[in-house]
C-alpha positions as CSV (number, residue, x, y, z in Angstrom):
1,X,65.4,119.4,-27.8
2,X,62.6,120.6,-29.5
3,X,63.4,122.9,-32.3
4,X,61.6,125.8,-30.8
5,X,64.3,125.5,-27.9
6,X,66.8,125.2,-30.5
7,X,65.6,128.4,-32.2
8,X,65.7,130.3,-28.9
9,X,69.2,129.2,-27.9
10,X,70.4,131.2,-30.9
11,X,67.9,134.1,-30.9
12,X,70.9,136.1,-29.2
13,X,73.2,135.7,-31.9
14,X,70.6,135.6,-34.8
15,X,68.6,139.0,-34.0
16,X,72.0,141.2,-34.2
17,X,72.9,139.7,-37.3
18,X,69.3,140.3,-38.9
19,X,69.6,144.0,-38.1
20,X,73.5,144.5,-38.9
21,X,71.9,142.8,-42.6
22,X,69.4,145.2,-42.6
23,X,71.2,148.3,-42.0
24,X,73.6,147.3,-44.4
25,X,71.4,146.8,-47.0
26,X,69.5,150.1,-46.4
27,X,72.5,152.3,-46.6
28,X,73.6,150.3,-49.3
29,X,70.5,151.1,-51.2
30,X,70.4,154.6,-50.3
31,X,73.9,155.2,-51.5
32,X,73.3,153.4,-55.1
33,X,70.4,155.5,-55.3
34,X,72.0,159.1,-54.5
35,X,75.2,158.5,-56.4
36,X,75.1,158.8,-60.6
37,X,78.3,157.4,-61.2
38,X,79.9,153.8,-60.5
39,X,83.0,152.4,-61.4
40,X,81.6,149.3,-62.9
41,X,78.1,148.7,-64.0
42,X,74.9,150.5,-63.8
43,X,72.7,151.5,-61.2
44,X,70.0,148.7,-62.3
45,X,72.8,146.0,-62.1
46,X,73.7,147.2,-58.8
47,X,70.3,147.3,-57.0
48,X,69.8,143.9,-58.5
49,X,73.1,142.6,-56.9
50,X,72.5,144.1,-53.7
51,X,68.9,142.6,-53.5
52,X,69.6,139.1,-54.7
53,X,72.9,139.0,-52.8
54,X,71.1,140.6,-50.0
55,X,73.1,138.3,-47.1
56,X,75.9,140.9,-46.8
57,X,77.7,139.4,-50.2
58,X,75.7,141.8,-52.3
59,X,76.4,145.3,-50.3
60,X,79.7,144.4,-49.8
61,X,80.4,143.7,-53.5
62,X,78.9,147.2,-54.2
63,X,81.3,149.0,-51.8
64,X,84.4,147.1,-53.3
65,X,83.4,147.0,-56.9
66,X,81.0,149.4,-57.9
67,X,81.1,152.5,-55.6
68,X,83.1,155.5,-57.3
69,X,85.9,157.1,-55.1
70,X,84.7,160.8,-54.8
């Protein structure tokens, strides 16, 4: 089995994960940029954490630790 065939086999699983990751990243960045108060850290810190930890971890950390309760 070639590498291309292996990738094609996993595409039905990979594509929804990529879409979910991008949607979560965009939602998180929008929330960070539209709010002024955070439980911990600053806006710049959360943008860096979100972008560097883009693979679900950054956005999840923000919503668990940084998002101020309204």
